[in-house]
N, C-alpha and C positions, 0 to 999 in steps of 0.2 A: 736550163743553160742558156738559155741564147736571152733571156730576161735581165739574167744578171750579167749580159755578157755587155748587154743595153745600161745596165743600174751603172753599171762599172766605167763603158764607157759616155754615157752623163755626168759621171761624176769627175773625170778628168779633164773636158771638157772647163765644167767645171770651172776648176783649182783652176787653169790654166786662165782663165777671163778675171780670176781672184786676183790669179799672183802679176797676169799686166797692165791690172786697176791698182797694184798697192804699187810700181813700180812708177806710173806715171805722178802718183800723188807723192811721192819722196820726190821724184823729179822735180815735180812744179814747188815744192816743200822748200826745196834746199836754194830755188833760185830767190826765194822771197828770205831766208838767212841772210839778218845782217851779217856786216863782214864782209870782207876779200881775203880769201885765202893765200893771193899773190901779197900783199901786203905784209900776211904773217910771213911768210917767206922769207920779206925783204929786207924782215928787222934786223936778221943780223948778217944783209949785204946790205951797206949805210952807201956806197956806190954804184947802187940802182936807179938807173932815170926809168923817170918816166917812159920813156920809148921802150928802155928795157919790160919797166912792168907790161908794154902794153902787146908785145913779143912772147914774152910766156902766156900770156891771157892767150894768147891766140894757140898756142904749143898746146894750152890745157884745154884748149874746147871752152875755156871759160866766157869765151865773144858772144856765141849759139846761141838766137832763143829758144827757148820752149821745146818746142816740136820737132825741129832738129836738131835739138842735143837726147832729146828720147829716143827717136825715131836712133838714131844713131846706136846708141849705148841699149836699146831693145836688141835691135839686130845684133850685137856682138856677145850678147847674154846669150841667145839664143844657140853659141856659136863655146860656150862657158867664157868666154871675157870679161868681166866684170869691171875693168881699167883699171889703170894703176894707181895706187896710192901718189898724192904729190909730194904726203913729206920722207918716205921710205922708196920711193920709186921704185916699188916690186910691184907685182900681179896683187888686187887683192882678193883671188882666190885662194893665191898660196897663202899669204899669210892666217886666211877663213880658217882655210884647209887645217892649221901652224895650230888653229885657240881650238879649233872645234873639238876636237877631241876629249878637251882638262873639262868643258863643259859636258861636255855631252854625259862622259862617263857622272863629273858628280851629277847630273841631274836625275842619272840611271839609282847610285847611292843615296840621292833626295825621294827619289821615288818611293825605292824600295825601303828605306826607313817607314816611309807615309804607308805604304799597306802592310808592312807587317807588327804595324802597331794600330792603327787604326781598324785593319778587320776584324779581329777578336777584340776589343775594342765596342765596334758598332754592335756584331751577334750577342756582346753581354750583357751590352744596357737594352739590345731590346729582349731580349730574354729574363731581364730579373728590373723590367718596364714597371717604371716608381720606385724605385728602387734605391739601396745606395751608391749602391756601381753607378746606374741611372742620373743617381743625380751628378756622381763625379763626373763621365764622361761630359754632360751637359756646361760641367768646367771647365772643364779641357776644352772644349769647343765654344765657348764664349771667351777663353784666355785665347785659344790657335788666332780666331781672325779677328782680335783686337791689341794683341799686339804685333807690330812693323817687324818685317824681318830682321832689316837695322840693330832695330834697337836691340832685339835680342840674341845676333850676333856680339854687337857692342858687348855684353852682359857676360855670353860665352868668355869672351878675348879676356873678361873684366875677371871672371869667375876663373878659368880653366887655364887660363895660361900667363895671367899676372900673380891670383894670389896664391892657385895652388903647380901653380909649375907642371901640369898634367900633359898641355897639347900646347902644339903650334900654334900662335897666333896666327899666323899669314904663311905662304908660299903654297910652292905645292912640286911633288917631290917624285914623280910620275906617276903611271897607272896602279890603280891597285888590285885590279883585275888581274895585269901581268905580273906583277908582284906576285897573285897568290895562286898563280900556277910556276911559278920559282919557290911558293913556300913549299909546297903540294911535290912538289919532285926532290928537294931537298931534307921534305925533312920537317923548319925550322921555320918558325913563324918568326922570324925574325922582320925576311926582306916584307910580309905582304902588311904587317905592323909597323914599319917605319915608312912605306906607303897613305899605308888607311888613316894612322892618325892623321895627315891633314884632311882628310875630305870629313871626320866626323863630324866639326861644328858648321862650315857651313854646309856639308849635307842638314845636321838635323835644323840650323835655321830655315833651312828652305822645307827643309817636311813636317816643322810644329803644322802652321798656317795649313796648310792639307789634311792634315793625319787631321785635325780640326773637322774640315769639311766630310773628308770618306768618314769619319768615323760618326760623324750623323748619316751621313745620305746613307748607307748603310743597315744603321738602329731604322729608319726613317724605313727602306724597303725590306728588313727585315720583320719590320711589323706586323705592314701586310703583307706578304706571302705566309707571316706565319698563321693568318686568319682566312688564307685561303681553304678551300673545300677538300682540295687536293691534300695538302698538307694535315686537315683532320684527320681526314679514311685510314690514310696510313700512319695516323697517332694510333686510329680503335682501327687498327688491324693487327698492332702492337709491335709493328717494327720501332727498333732501338734507340732512344734519343735525340744520341748522338749521329743518327742514320738519316732521322729527317730535317735535323737543323742542317747539316753541313753536304750531303747528301741532292733533298730535296726542295729544302728553302733556299738557303744562299746560294745552292746552283742556281734558280731562277730569282733571286736579288740582282743576282752580278748585271746583270742589263746596265741599265743604269750606269752603276759604280765604273762599268767600263768604259761610258761616253766620259763621264767629267775625267775618269783617266787618262785616256786618251787628249784629251783640253789641256790638262795639265800636265802633261811630260809635254805637248808643245811648247807650253808655255816656257817651259825650264831652259825645254833645250833651245830659245828662240834666245837668248840671255838673259839671266838669274844677276841683269845688270847691278843692282845696290847690293847683295850677297857678296857677290863676282870683284868688287869696288872696296866693300869692306874689310875681306880677308884679304886680298892684291891677288886675286885668283888670273890666270893667266886664261881667259875664259871668251870667249866672242862679246857676253856682256861690257865685259872695261872694255873689250879692244875700238868697241862701239863708244864709249865714254869719250877715251884717246881722241878718236877719232874727229868727233863732234869740239872736243879742246883746239887740237890742231887745223880746223879746218879743211877736214882731209873729206872732200866731200866722196869722191869716189868710194872709197870705203866706206862710207854714211851708206850708203846707195849699198853697198854688198852687201853691209851685213844689216839693213832691213830685209835687204829680198832673200841672200839664205833661209833668214828668218825666220820672212814668211812661206817661202816653199818647203819648209820642214811643218811648220803647223797646219798647212797645206795638207801635205801627206802623209802627219799622222793623222789625222782627222779623216782624212778618206780608208786610212789602212781604223778605224774604227769603223766607218761605215761595213766594209768588206768584213769585219771581228761580229759585226753585229750578225750577217747572214748565216755564218760557223754556227755563233753560238746559237741561232733561235730560224732554223729556215722557214718560222711562219712568218716570217714580219718582211714585209713586204714592199720596196722602196719608187717612189713614184719618178 
């Protein structure tokens, strides 16, 4: 118990150091970005003089050097203050929390799509090694890592929205999970479908590459485990084949899959920027793109910091899950 507590404390300290380092790097990069946000804001006010611009720069803290600006920002971040948006004049924390649920649920559905397809595909290709199913799985994997997500998204829009008129091309109609609860309560699938159909194309576009990676990883892990002595011994004892595959083999092959899944979820939650832009999805990825276009430095810093925290926390959760899945794993 003490060793686990020490491991957890060390991981938390490492995570805090990583987040602080990322915050400093972003603060430094923002100072190097060409363009002045004050000039952007003054574009719509031709009566603003150079003196007025200097006053505004001072009010926004743009005249501070790197280290004092970083120190002030870090002190505010510790207390939950990530600054005020230059453009919208609202706390960046509120703007991100408003967009985060849409990104979180899109990531959830994309990961669910990926696991639902990749796990059985990986198991089947491992059991049918060098067969037709294995070749089909290899082809899917190659396509998954070769086709960019934004290209797949555009193709989906052209086929399912423009040509077939089956799905909406963009937008967001609220949480599908909440709609699922309403559908269960009312006994009608319409509320869920009206919301879920907006998740299908962006979720599938995000999930396709993850599915290819996870399927091949599952196959490799299963092929290795299926040749272990404990699996061969279980088969020799006459244990049913499905018990051997799912209870013995897959259970032991799942650890590297959990690692990659945790990293993938962190990447998805940190903002699938291109996919959110293609589908006009109101998430933090699209918010980050808009904040860069607006030269809204506090909002850029806040989105990067929140993304980094999400990624680090999820990696920490994966490390903890390792211990739960296999107590034999030792952490330095």
